[in-house]
N, CA, C and O atoms as CSV, one atom per row, in Angstrom:
chain,resi,resn,atom,element,x,y,z
A,1,MET,N,N,-12.946,4.242,-6.570
A,1,MET,CA,C,-12.478,4.736,-5.286
A,1,MET,C,C,-11.210,3.987,-4.899
A,1,MET,O,O,-11.144,2.761,-4.986
A,2,SER,N,N,-10.215,4.736,-4.475
A,2,SER,CA,C,-8.955,4.088,-4.125
A,2,SER,C,C,-8.917,3.700,-2.660
A,2,SER,O,O,-9.644,4.226,-1.818
A,3,TRP,N,N,-8.051,2.772,-2.409
A,3,TRP,CA,C,-7.796,2.274,-1.066
A,3,TRP,C,C,-6.314,2.517,-0.851
A,3,TRP,O,O,-5.501,2.032,-1.638
A,4,ASP,N,N,-5.935,3.247,0.180
A,4,ASP,CA,C,-4.554,3.665,0.357
A,4,ASP,C,C,-3.818,2.796,1.367
A,4,ASP,O,O,-4.329,2.459,2.435
A,5,ILE,N,N,-2.603,2.453,0.984
A,5,ILE,CA,C,-1.699,1.727,1.877
A,5,ILE,C,C,-0.362,2.459,1.879
A,5,ILE,O,O,-0.060,3.235,0.973
A,6,VAL,N,N,0.431,2.198,2.917
A,6,VAL,CA,C,1.770,2.771,2.999
A,6,VAL,C,C,2.766,1.625,3.146
A,6,VAL,O,O,2.629,0.770,4.021
A,7,LEU,N,N,3.762,1.627,2.281
A,7,LEU,CA,C,4.854,0.667,2.379
A,7,LEU,C,C,5.918,1.237,3.299
A,7,LEU,O,O,6.232,2.425,3.226
A,8,PHE,N,N,6.470,0.406,4.160
A,8,PHE,CA,C,7.566,0.797,5.035
A,8,PHE,C,C,8.736,-0.141,4.820
A,8,PHE,O,O,8.559,-1.348,4.651
A,9,ASN,N,N,9.932,0.424,4.828
A,9,ASN,CA,C,11.141,-0.377,4.866
A,9,ASN,C,C,11.810,-0.051,6.195
A,9,ASN,O,O,12.358,1.036,6.381
A,10,SER,N,N,11.755,-1.001,7.105
A,10,SER,CA,C,12.268,-0.769,8.455
A,10,SER,C,C,12.928,-2.027,8.993
A,10,SER,O,O,12.533,-3.147,8.669
A,11,ARG,N,N,13.935,-1.820,9.817
A,11,ARG,CA,C,14.558,-2.944,10.518
A,11,ARG,C,C,13.704,-3.373,11.708
A,11,ARG,O,O,13.934,-4.432,12.292
A,12,GLN,N,N,12.731,-2.558,12.060
A,12,GLN,CA,C,11.812,-2.828,13.165
A,12,GLN,C,C,10.599,-3.601,12.637
A,12,GLN,O,O,10.104,-3.317,11.546
A,13,ILE,N,N,10.132,-4.568,13.405
A,13,ILE,CA,C,8.854,-5.197,13.096
A,13,ILE,C,C,7.787,-4.259,13.645
A,13,ILE,O,O,7.647,-4.107,14.858
A,14,ILE,N,N,7.041,-3.635,12.747
A,14,ILE,CA,C,6.073,-2.622,13.152
A,14,ILE,C,C,4.748,-3.303,13.484
A,14,ILE,O,O,4.094,-3.880,12.615
A,15,LYS,N,N,4.374,-3.226,14.734
A,15,LYS,CA,C,3.089,-3.791,15.186
A,15,LYS,C,C,1.992,-2.736,15.131
A,15,LYS,O,O,0.841,-3.035,14.816
A,16,SER,N,N,2.363,-1.507,15.439
A,16,SER,CA,C,1.429,-0.395,15.467
A,16,SER,C,C,2.127,0.836,14.898
A,16,SER,O,O,3.307,1.059,15.171
A,17,ILE,N,N,1.428,1.615,14.132
A,17,ILE,CA,C,2.026,2.785,13.496
A,17,ILE,C,C,2.533,3.788,14.536
A,17,ILE,O,O,3.481,4.529,14.276
A,18,GLU,N,N,1.905,3.810,15.701
A,18,GLU,CA,C,2.323,4.708,16.771
A,18,GLU,C,C,3.692,4.334,17.330
A,18,GLU,O,O,4.368,5.173,17.926
A,19,ASP,N,N,4.100,3.100,17.144
A,19,ASP,CA,C,5.356,2.611,17.708
A,19,ASP,C,C,6.535,2.659,16.738
A,19,ASP,O,O,7.604,2.132,17.048
A,20,VAL,N,N,6.361,3.274,15.582
A,20,VAL,CA,C,7.438,3.303,14.589
A,20,VAL,C,C,8.640,4.065,15.137
A,20,VAL,O,O,8.517,5.198,15.600
A,21,ASP,N,N,9.798,3.426,15.075
A,21,ASP,CA,C,11.058,4.049,15.453
A,21,ASP,C,C,11.706,4.579,14.176
A,21,ASP,O,O,12.224,3.812,13.365
A,22,GLU,N,N,11.670,5.884,14.010
A,22,GLU,CA,C,12.179,6.489,12.777
A,22,GLU,C,C,13.664,6.207,12.550
A,22,GLU,O,O,14.135,6.260,11.414
A,23,ASN,N,N,14.398,5.911,13.607
A,23,ASN,CA,C,15.816,5.593,13.470
A,23,ASN,C,C,16.045,4.246,12.800
A,23,ASN,O,O,17.146,3.970,12.325
A,24,LEU,N,N,15.020,3.407,12.758
A,24,LEU,CA,C,15.146,2.083,12.155
A,24,LEU,C,C,14.576,2.013,10.738
A,24,LEU,O,O,14.602,0.957,10.106
A,25,LEU,N,N,14.062,3.142,10.243
A,25,LEU,CA,C,13.549,3.183,8.878
A,25,LEU,C,C,14.708,3.237,7.886
A,25,LEU,O,O,15.711,3.915,8.113
A,26,GLU,N,N,14.548,2.509,6.783
A,26,GLU,CA,C,15.598,2.409,5.768
A,26,GLU,C,C,15.219,3.196,4.510
A,26,GLU,O,O,14.188,2.908,3.902
A,27,PRO,N,N,16.031,4.186,4.105
A,27,PRO,CA,C,15.757,4.894,2.848
A,27,PRO,C,C,15.789,3.916,1.671
A,27,PRO,O,O,16.698,3.095,1.549
A,28,THR,N,N,14.783,4.026,0.818
A,28,THR,CA,C,14.597,3.054,-0.266
A,28,THR,C,C,14.100,3.759,-1.522
A,28,THR,O,O,13.409,4.775,-1.439
A,29,ASP,N,N,14.447,3.227,-2.662
A,29,ASP,CA,C,13.907,3.723,-3.933
A,29,ASP,C,C,12.715,2.830,-4.316
A,29,ASP,O,O,12.808,2.000,-5.220
A,30,PHE,N,N,11.609,3.020,-3.614
A,30,PHE,CA,C,10.410,2.216,-3.865
A,30,PHE,C,C,9.975,2.308,-5.322
A,30,PHE,O,O,9.586,1.306,-5.922
A,31,CYS,N,N,10.040,3.508,-5.891
A,31,CYS,CA,C,9.556,3.720,-7.256
A,31,CYS,C,C,10.344,2.899,-8.274
A,31,CYS,O,O,9.763,2.311,-9.186
A,32,ARG,N,N,11.654,2.859,-8.118
A,32,ARG,CA,C,12.473,2.062,-9.038
A,32,ARG,C,C,12.102,0.588,-8.932
A,32,ARG,O,O,11.990,-0.106,-9.943
A,33,ILE,N,N,11.912,0.115,-7.703
A,33,ILE,CA,C,11.568,-1.285,-7.498
A,33,ILE,C,C,10.187,-1.590,-8.087
A,33,ILE,O,O,10.001,-2.619,-8.737
A,34,LEU,N,N,9.229,-0.704,-7.860
A,34,LEU,CA,C,7.897,-0.884,-8.455
A,34,LEU,C,C,7.985,-0.876,-9.977
A,34,LEU,O,O,7.386,-1.718,-10.645
A,35,ASP,N,N,8.737,0.082,-10.521
A,35,ASP,CA,C,8.877,0.186,-11.976
A,35,ASP,C,C,9.514,-1.059,-12.586
A,35,ASP,O,O,9.150,-1.468,-13.689
A,36,CYS,N,N,10.456,-1.657,-11.876
A,36,CYS,CA,C,11.127,-2.864,-12.381
A,36,CYS,C,C,10.262,-4.117,-12.217
A,36,CYS,O,O,10.351,-5.048,-13.017
A,37,HIS,N,N,9.449,-4.132,-11.204
A,37,HIS,CA,C,8.659,-5.331,-10.900
A,37,HIS,C,C,7.409,-5.464,-11.763
A,37,HIS,O,O,7.063,-6.568,-12.184
A,38,PHE,N,N,6.735,-4.362,-12.028
A,38,PHE,CA,C,5.474,-4.415,-12.760
A,38,PHE,C,C,5.660,-3.989,-14.208
A,38,PHE,O,O,6.502,-3.148,-14.525
A,39,ASN,N,N,4.860,-4.585,-15.076
A,39,ASN,CA,C,4.904,-4.271,-16.501
A,39,ASN,C,C,3.970,-3.108,-16.820
A,39,ASN,O,O,3.054,-2.793,-16.060
A,40,ASN,N,N,4.224,-2.489,-17.947
A,40,ASN,CA,C,3.327,-1.468,-18.491
A,40,ASN,C,C,3.055,-0.316,-17.533
A,40,ASN,O,O,1.907,0.090,-17.352
A,41,ILE,N,N,4.098,0.201,-16.928
A,41,ILE,CA,C,3.958,1.374,-16.058
A,41,ILE,C,C,3.628,2.575,-16.943
A,41,ILE,O,O,4.342,2.877,-17.899
A,42,GLN,N,N,2.541,3.247,-16.606
A,42,GLN,CA,C,2.161,4.472,-17.308
A,42,GLN,C,C,2.808,5.644,-16.581
A,42,GLN,O,O,2.720,5.739,-15.357
A,43,LYS,N,N,3.455,6.535,-17.323
A,43,LYS,CA,C,4.168,7.650,-16.719
A,43,LYS,C,C,3.589,8.971,-17.215
A,43,LYS,O,O,3.411,9.180,-18.415
A,44,ASP,N,N,3.298,9.861,-16.256
A,44,ASP,CA,C,2.784,11.191,-16.571
A,44,ASP,C,C,3.398,12.159,-15.562
A,44,ASP,O,O,2.932,12.264,-14.428
A,45,ASP,N,N,4.440,12.859,-15.981
A,45,ASP,CA,C,5.217,13.716,-15.086
A,45,ASP,C,C,5.694,12.891,-13.887
A,45,ASP,O,O,6.461,11.942,-14.056
A,46,ASN,N,N,5.245,13.247,-12.678
A,46,ASN,CA,C,5.700,12.498,-11.502
A,46,ASN,C,C,4.693,11.440,-11.046
A,46,ASN,O,O,4.864,10.840,-9.985
A,47,HIS,N,N,3.664,11.214,-11.825
A,47,HIS,CA,C,2.634,10.217,-11.500
A,47,HIS,C,C,2.927,8.908,-12.255
A,47,HIS,O,O,3.301,8.921,-13.428
A,48,ARG,N,N,2.749,7.794,-11.558
A,48,ARG,CA,C,2.923,6.473,-12.145
A,48,ARG,C,C,1.694,5.631,-11.856
A,48,ARG,O,O,1.062,5.776,-10.810
A,49,SER,N,N,1.358,4.750,-12.787
A,49,SER,CA,C,0.253,3.817,-12.567
A,49,SER,C,C,0.482,2.566,-13.396
A,49,SER,O,O,1.175,2.590,-14.413
A,50,PHE,N,N,-0.107,1.489,-12.944
A,50,PHE,CA,C,-0.118,0.254,-13.712
A,50,PHE,C,C,-1.406,-0.462,-13.390
A,50,PHE,O,O,-1.984,-0.292,-12.317
A,51,GLU,N,N,-1.844,-1.264,-14.338
A,51,GLU,CA,C,-3.101,-1.969,-14.128
A,51,GLU,C,C,-3.108,-3.299,-14.849
A,51,GLU,O,O,-2.322,-3.561,-15.759
A,52,SER,N,N,-4.028,-4.117,-14.400
A,52,SER,CA,C,-4.293,-5.416,-14.996
A,52,SER,C,C,-5.794,-5.449,-15.259
A,52,SER,O,O,-6.476,-4.435,-15.110
A,53,ASP,N,N,-6.303,-6.603,-15.646
A,53,ASP,CA,C,-7.732,-6.707,-15.908
A,53,ASP,C,C,-8.580,-6.436,-14.678
A,53,ASP,O,O,-9.684,-5.902,-14.790
A,54,ASP,N,N,-8.075,-6.801,-13.498
A,54,ASP,CA,C,-8.911,-6.713,-12.301
A,54,ASP,C,C,-8.311,-5.890,-11.167
A,54,ASP,O,O,-8.771,-5.998,-10.030
A,55,PHE,N,N,-7.301,-5.076,-11.442
A,55,PHE,CA,C,-6.748,-4.197,-10.411
A,55,PHE,C,C,-5.932,-3.077,-11.045
A,55,PHE,O,O,-5.556,-3.136,-12.216
A,56,ALA,N,N,-5.674,-2.063,-10.240
A,56,ALA,CA,C,-4.806,-0.957,-10.653
A,56,ALA,C,C,-4.124,-0.389,-9.418
A,56,ALA,O,O,-4.624,-0.511,-8.300
A,57,VAL,N,N,-2.972,0.233,-9.645
A,57,VAL,CA,C,-2.202,0.866,-8.581
A,57,VAL,C,C,-1.662,2.171,-9.136
A,57,VAL,O,O,-1.201,2.228,-10.276
A,58,ASP,N,N,-1.721,3.233,-8.313
A,58,ASP,CA,C,-1.030,4.451,-8.735
A,58,ASP,C,C,-0.288,5.066,-7.562
A,58,ASP,O,O,-0.608,4.826,-6.398
A,59,TYR,N,N,0.713,5.865,-7.903
A,59,TYR,CA,C,1.587,6.473,-6.912
A,59,TYR,C,C,2.353,7.604,-7.577
A,59,TYR,O,O,2.314,7.770,-8.796
A,60,TYR,N,N,3.040,8.368,-6.765
A,60,TYR,CA,C,3.857,9.474,-7.250
A,60,TYR,C,C,5.318,9.181,-6.954
A,60,TYR,O,O,5.652,8.614,-5.914
A,61,ILE,N,N,6.187,9.575,-7.882
A,61,ILE,CA,C,7.605,9.303,-7.712
A,61,ILE,C,C,8.219,10.299,-6.721
A,61,ILE,O,O,7.687,11.385,-6.489
A,62,ASP,N,N,9.334,9.898,-6.158
A,62,ASP,CA,C,10.069,10.732,-5.209
A,62,ASP,C,C,11.381,11.156,-5.844
A,62,ASP,O,O,11.926,10.453,-6.694
A,63,SER,N,N,11.880,12.301,-5.431
A,63,SER,CA,C,13.142,12.796,-5.977
A,63,SER,C,C,14.348,12.284,-5.187
A,63,SER,O,O,15.495,12.522,-5.566
A,64,GLU,N,N,14.078,11.582,-4.088
A,64,GLU,CA,C,15.151,11.030,-3.261
A,64,GLU,C,C,14.669,9.735,-2.624
A,64,GLU,O,O,13.499,9.371,-2.742
A,65,LEU,N,N,15.567,9.057,-1.960
A,65,LEU,CA,C,15.196,7.837,-1.249
A,65,LEU,C,C,14.272,8.192,-0.091
A,65,LEU,O,O,14.454,9.217,0.567
A,66,VAL,N,N,13.283,7.341,0.154
A,66,VAL,CA,C,12.320,7.557,1.235
A,66,VAL,C,C,12.158,6.264,2.024
A,66,VAL,O,O,12.462,5.183,1.519
A,67,SER,N,N,11.685,6.371,3.245
A,67,SER,CA,C,11.518,5.187,4.086
A,67,SER,C,C,10.102,4.623,4.035
A,67,SER,O,O,9.836,3.544,4.563
A,68,ASN,N,N,9.197,5.358,3.397
A,68,ASN,CA,C,7.824,4.876,3.253
A,68,ASN,C,C,7.232,5.432,1.971
A,68,ASN,O,O,7.689,6.446,1.443
A,69,LYS,N,N,6.208,4.750,1.481
A,69,LYS,CA,C,5.634,5.120,0.183
A,69,LYS,C,C,4.149,4.829,0.194
A,69,LYS,O,O,3.742,3.707,0.492
A,70,ILE,N,N,3.324,5.830,-0.129
A,70,ILE,CA,C,1.884,5.612,-0.202
A,70,ILE,C,C,1.513,5.154,-1.616
A,70,ILE,O,O,1.996,5.687,-2.615
A,71,LEU,N,N,0.642,4.151,-1.659
A,71,LEU,CA,C,0.111,3.632,-2.919
A,71,LEU,C,C,-1.406,3.684,-2.856
A,71,LEU,O,O,-2.004,3.487,-1.799
A,72,HIS,N,N,-2.020,3.952,-4.002
A,72,HIS,CA,C,-3.474,3.960,-4.114
A,72,HIS,C,C,-3.867,2.701,-4.887
A,72,HIS,O,O,-3.490,2.529,-6.047
A,73,LEU,N,N,-4.623,1.830,-4.234
A,73,LEU,CA,C,-5.002,0.543,-4.819
A,73,LEU,C,C,-6.452,0.562,-5.276
A,73,LEU,O,O,-7.310,1.204,-4.670
A,74,TYR,N,N,-6.698,-0.157,-6.360
A,74,TYR,CA,C,-8.046,-0.324,-6.899
A,74,TYR,C,C,-8.222,-1.808,-7.177
A,74,TYR,O,O,-7.577,-2.354,-8.072
A,75,GLY,N,N,-9.086,-2.460,-6.422
A,75,GLY,CA,C,-9.331,-3.884,-6.626
A,75,GLY,C,C,-8.546,-4.755,-5.666
A,75,GLY,O,O,-7.411,-4.443,-5.306
A,76,GLU,N,N,-9.167,-5.854,-5.256
A,76,GLU,CA,C,-8.579,-6.752,-4.267
A,76,GLU,C,C,-7.226,-7.310,-4.690
A,76,GLU,O,O,-6.308,-7.406,-3.875
A,77,LYS,N,N,-7.103,-7.675,-5.953
A,77,LYS,CA,C,-5.861,-8.295,-6.403
A,77,LYS,C,C,-4.659,-7.359,-6.258
A,77,LYS,O,O,-3.524,-7.821,-6.145
A,78,ALA,N,N,-4.906,-6.053,-6.262
A,78,ALA,CA,C,-3.810,-5.092,-6.093
A,78,ALA,C,C,-3.083,-5.337,-4.776
A,78,ALA,O,O,-1.853,-5.304,-4.724
A,79,LEU,N,N,-3.844,-5.582,-3.714
A,79,LEU,CA,C,-3.219,-5.836,-2.418
A,79,LEU,C,C,-2.320,-7.057,-2.479
A,79,LEU,O,O,-1.192,-7.022,-1.987
A,80,TYR,N,N,-2.805,-8.131,-3.074
A,80,TYR,CA,C,-2.030,-9.369,-3.110
A,80,TYR,C,C,-0.769,-9.219,-3.954
A,80,TYR,O,O,0.266,-9.808,-3.640
A,81,GLU,N,N,-0.853,-8.437,-5.017
A,81,GLU,CA,C,0.339,-8.174,-5.829
A,81,GLU,C,C,1.379,-7.380,-5.030
A,81,GLU,O,O,2.575,-7.664,-5.106
A,82,ILE,N,N,0.921,-6.395,-4.273
A,82,ILE,CA,C,1.838,-5.591,-3.457
A,82,ILE,C,C,2.387,-6.411,-2.298
A,82,ILE,O,O,3.553,-6.258,-1.933
A,83,VAL,N,N,1.566,-7.280,-1.714
A,83,VAL,CA,C,2.043,-8.152,-0.629
A,83,VAL,C,C,3.187,-9.029,-1.132
A,83,VAL,O,O,4.183,-9.196,-0.429
A,84,LEU,N,N,3.065,-9.590,-2.328
A,84,LEU,CA,C,4.146,-10.416,-2.882
A,84,LEU,C,C,5.441,-9.620,-3.008
A,84,LEU,O,O,6.519,-10.114,-2.676
A,85,LEU,N,N,5.327,-8.395,-3.486
A,85,LEU,CA,C,6.510,-7.543,-3.621
A,85,LEU,C,C,7.063,-7.153,-2.240
A,85,LEU,O,O,8.278,-7.095,-2.049
A,86,ALA,N,N,6.179,-6.893,-1.293
A,86,ALA,CA,C,6.615,-6.544,0.071
A,86,ALA,C,C,7.362,-7.705,0.712
A,86,ALA,O,O,8.398,-7.503,1.345
A,87,ARG,N,N,6.850,-8.903,0.553
A,87,ARG,CA,C,7.543,-10.076,1.108
A,87,ARG,C,C,8.943,-10.216,0.511
A,87,ARG,O,O,9.914,-10.467,1.224
A,88,LYS,N,N,9.027,-10.051,-0.787
A,88,LYS,CA,C,10.296,-10.194,-1.498
A,88,LYS,C,C,11.332,-9.177,-1.015
A,88,LYS,O,O,12.526,-9.474,-0.977
A,89,ASN,N,N,10.872,-7.973,-0.645
A,89,ASN,CA,C,11.779,-6.889,-0.270
A,89,ASN,C,C,11.817,-6.605,1.233
A,89,ASN,O,O,12.423,-5.627,1.671
A,90,ASN,N,N,11.164,-7.470,2.018
A,90,ASN,CA,C,11.102,-7.289,3.476
A,90,ASN,C,C,10.482,-5.951,3.874
A,90,ASN,O,O,10.929,-5.308,4.823
A,91,TRP,N,N,9.459,-5.543,3.147
A,91,TRP,CA,C,8.726,-4.341,3.479
A,91,TRP,C,C,7.543,-4.706,4.364
A,91,TRP,O,O,7.164,-5.872,4.475
A,92,GLN,N,N,6.973,-3.691,4.987
A,92,GLN,CA,C,5.769,-3.849,5.782
A,92,GLN,C,C,4.714,-2.905,5.212
A,92,GLN,O,O,5.046,-1.898,4.587
A,93,ILE,N,N,3.437,-3.237,5.432
A,93,ILE,CA,C,2.344,-2.465,4.832
A,93,ILE,C,C,1.378,-1.992,5.910
A,93,ILE,O,O,0.933,-2.763,6.760
A,94,PHE,N,N,1.072,-0.705,5.848
A,94,PHE,CA,C,0.082,-0.097,6.737
A,94,PHE,C,C,-1.159,0.229,5.921
A,94,PHE,O,O,-1.059,0.831,4.852
A,95,ASP,N,N,-2.326,-0.163,6.415
A,95,ASP,CA,C,-3.610,0.106,5.779
A,95,ASP,C,C,-4.176,1.389,6.387
A,95,ASP,O,O,-4.545,1.400,7.561
A,96,THR,N,N,-4.248,2.462,5.611
A,96,THR,CA,C,-4.681,3.753,6.145
A,96,THR,C,C,-6.165,3.782,6.494
A,96,THR,O,O,-6.564,4.503,7.409
A,97,SER,N,N,-6.977,3.025,5.796
A,97,SER,CA,C,-8.417,3.060,6.089
A,97,SER,C,C,-8.753,2.305,7.360
A,97,SER,O,O,-9.677,2.684,8.080
A,98,LEU,N,N,-8.019,1.246,7.645
A,98,LEU,CA,C,-8.271,0.455,8.854
A,98,LEU,C,C,-7.379,0.868,10.011
A,98,LEU,O,O,-7.596,0.454,11.150
A,99,ASP,N,N,-6.359,1.697,9.714
A,99,ASP,CA,C,-5.404,2.156,10.718
A,99,ASP,C,C,-4.691,0.980,11.379
A,99,ASP,O,O,-4.499,0.955,12.595
A,100,GLU,N,N,-4.297,-0.009,10.544
A,100,GLU,CA,C,-3.630,-1.222,11.026
A,100,GLU,C,C,-2.536,-1.649,10.065
A,100,GLU,O,O,-2.576,-1.346,8.872
A,101,MET,N,N,-1.567,-2.354,10.605
A,101,MET,CA,C,-0.562,-3.001,9.766
A,101,MET,C,C,-1.205,-4.243,9.147
A,101,MET,O,O,-2.013,-4.910,9.794
A,102,ILE,N,N,-0.859,-4.550,7.925
A,102,ILE,CA,C,-1.384,-5.733,7.244
A,102,ILE,C,C,-0.480,-6.919,7.546
A,102,ILE,O,O,0.743,-6.834,7.429
A,103,ASP,N,N,-1.091,-8.004,7.929
A,103,ASP,CA,C,-0.367,-9.253,8.178
A,103,ASP,C,C,-0.015,-9.842,6.808
A,103,ASP,O,O,-0.900,-10.306,6.088
A,104,LEU,N,N,1.262,-9.825,6.449
A,104,LEU,CA,C,1.678,-10.287,5.123
A,104,LEU,C,C,1.477,-11.791,4.933
A,104,LEU,O,O,1.421,-12.271,3.801
A,105,ASP,N,N,1.369,-12.528,6.029
A,105,ASP,CA,C,1.104,-13.960,5.928
A,105,ASP,C,C,-0.384,-14.248,5.768
A,105,ASP,O,O,-0.762,-15.315,5.284
A,106,LYS,N,N,-1.226,-13.306,6.169
A,106,LYS,CA,C,-2.686,-13.458,6.061
A,106,LYS,C,C,-3.298,-12.122,5.650
A,106,LYS,O,O,-4.054,-11.529,6.419
A,107,PRO,N,N,-2.983,-11.644,4.455
A,107,PRO,CA,C,-3.457,-10.312,4.067
A,107,PRO,C,C,-4.982,-10.216,3.979
A,107,PRO,O,O,-5.539,-9.125,4.099
A,108,ASP,N,N,-5.657,-11.343,3.771
A,108,ASP,CA,C,-7.113,-11.312,3.699
A,108,ASP,C,C,-7.735,-11.048,5.067
A,108,ASP,O,O,-8.879,-10.604,5.158
A,109,LYS,N,N,-6.975,-11.324,6.134
A,109,LYS,CA,C,-7.463,-11.129,7.503
A,109,LYS,C,C,-7.805,-9.667,7.769
A,109,LYS,O,O,-8.825,-9.370,8.392
A,110,ASN,N,N,-6.964,-8.760,7.302
A,110,ASN,CA,C,-7.221,-7.344,7.554
A,110,ASN,C,C,-6.964,-6.499,6.312
A,110,ASN,O,O,-6.531,-5.350,6.397
A,111,GLY,N,N,-7.236,-7.084,5.188
A,111,GLY,CA,C,-6.983,-6.378,3.945
A,111,GLY,C,C,-8.236,-5.923,3.249
A,111,GLY,O,O,-9.075,-5.252,3.851
A,112,TYR,N,N,-8.377,-6.274,2.003
A,112,TYR,CA,C,-9.419,-5.750,1.136
A,112,TYR,C,C,-10.828,-6.039,1.639
A,112,TYR,O,O,-11.697,-5.173,1.548
A,113,GLU,N,N,-11.071,-7.219,2.161
A,113,GLU,CA,C,-12.404,-7.551,2.657
A,113,GLU,C,C,-12.794,-6.619,3.803
A,113,GLU,O,O,-13.921,-6.124,3.844
A,114,SER,N,N,-11.885,-6.382,4.718
A,114,SER,CA,C,-12.150,-5.460,5.824
A,114,SER,C,C,-12.358,-4.042,5.309
A,114,SER,O,O,-13.208,-3.307,5.813
A,115,PHE,N,N,-11.579,-3.665,4.307
A,115,PHE,CA,C,-11.745,-2.344,3.705
A,115,PHE,C,C,-13.148,-2.204,3.129
A,115,PHE,O,O,-13.796,-1.178,3.333
A,116,ASN,N,N,-13.624,-3.211,2.418
A,116,ASN,CA,C,-14.963,-3.133,1.833
A,116,ASN,C,C,-16.042,-3.050,2.904
A,116,ASN,O,O,-17.024,-2.326,2.733
A,117,LYS,N,N,-15.877,-3.776,4.000
A,117,LYS,CA,C,-16.846,-3.682,5.105
A,117,LYS,C,C,-16.848,-2.276,5.681
A,117,LYS,O,O,-17.910,-1.709,5.938
A,118,TYR,N,N,-15.676,-1.717,5.882
A,118,TYR,CA,C,-15.570,-0.363,6.408
A,118,TYR,C,C,-16.184,0.642,5.433
A,118,TYR,O,O,-16.917,1.539,5.851
A,119,LEU,N,N,-15.895,0.501,4.149
A,119,LEU,CA,C,-16.447,1.380,3.127
A,119,LEU,C,C,-17.967,1.319,3.122
A,119,LEU,O,O,-18.629,2.355,3.058
A,120,GLN,N,N,-18.523,0.124,3.189
A,120,GLN,CA,C,-19.976,-0.042,3.215
A,120,GLN,C,C,-20.583,0.653,4.428
A,120,GLN,O,O,-21.616,1.313,4.319
A,121,TYR,N,N,-19.943,0.503,5.577
A,121,TYR,CA,C,-20.391,1.155,6.807
A,121,TYR,C,C,-20.401,2.683,6.631
A,121,TYR,O,O,-21.376,3.340,6.996
A,122,VAL,N,N,-19.329,3.243,6.077
A,122,VAL,CA,C,-19.243,4.682,5.865
A,122,VAL,C,C,-20.330,5.152,4.911
A,122,VAL,O,O,-20.993,6.156,5.170
A,123,LEU,N,N,-20.517,4.436,3.816
A,123,LEU,CA,C,-21.534,4.824,2.827
A,123,LEU,C,C,-22.942,4.755,3.416
A,123,LEU,O,O,-23.761,5.640,3.165
A,124,GLU,N,N,-23.224,3.736,4.177
A,124,GLU,CA,C,-24.557,3.600,4.788
A,124,GLU,C,C,-24.805,4.731,5.786
A,124,GLU,O,O,-25.900,5.292,5.825
A,125,ASN,N,N,-23.803,5.066,6.586
A,125,ASN,CA,C,-23.973,6.121,7.577
A,125,ASN,C,C,-24.020,7.498,6.946
A,125,ASN,O,O,-24.680,8.397,7.467
A,126,ALA,N,N,-23.331,7.674,5.833
A,126,ALA,CA,C,-23.353,8.975,5.135
A,126,ALA,C,C,-24.737,9.244,4.552
A,126,ALA,O,O,-25.185,10.390,4.514
A,127,SER,N,N,-25.414,8.195,4.099
A,127,SER,CA,C,-26.735,8.369,3.505
A,127,SER,C,C,-27.802,8.643,4.565
A,127,SER,O,O,-28.887,9.119,4.231
A,128,LYS,N,N,-27.515,8.351,5.836
A,128,LYS,CA,C,-28.459,8.597,6.920
A,128,LYS,C,C,-28.429,10.037,7.400
A,128,LYS,O,O,-29.330,10.479,8.113
A,129,LYS,N,N,-27.403,10.759,7.014
A,129,LYS,CA,C,-27.258,12.153,7.484
A,129,LYS,C,C,-28.012,13.122,6.624
A,129,LYS,O,O,-27.991,14.325,6.885
């Protein structure tokens, strides 16, 4: 099961997704940067993926520069790898399952652990129906 995040390149410090100022978003070639940063990128038409022993990431390429990019993460280490790249490029990360921005200085605060708690809650409640 994937965990989805969105990368943003913005001159604005985004505290809440509702407050995003689209005029401050910066068009970026996220795919090129991802392709250059990670090894062993698997390519299948417009789909890209890479993995390690304990994580995987997949995404789709864009035909033009974009100001945000959705990634599908598998495994806790995937978040930390993306956080390192986000810090390096001054990107910000939105967690779609928690509906919150990820604190890049403390990604464990609202990252994978919170996602797993939320997932467990959803699974437990789904089985009660």
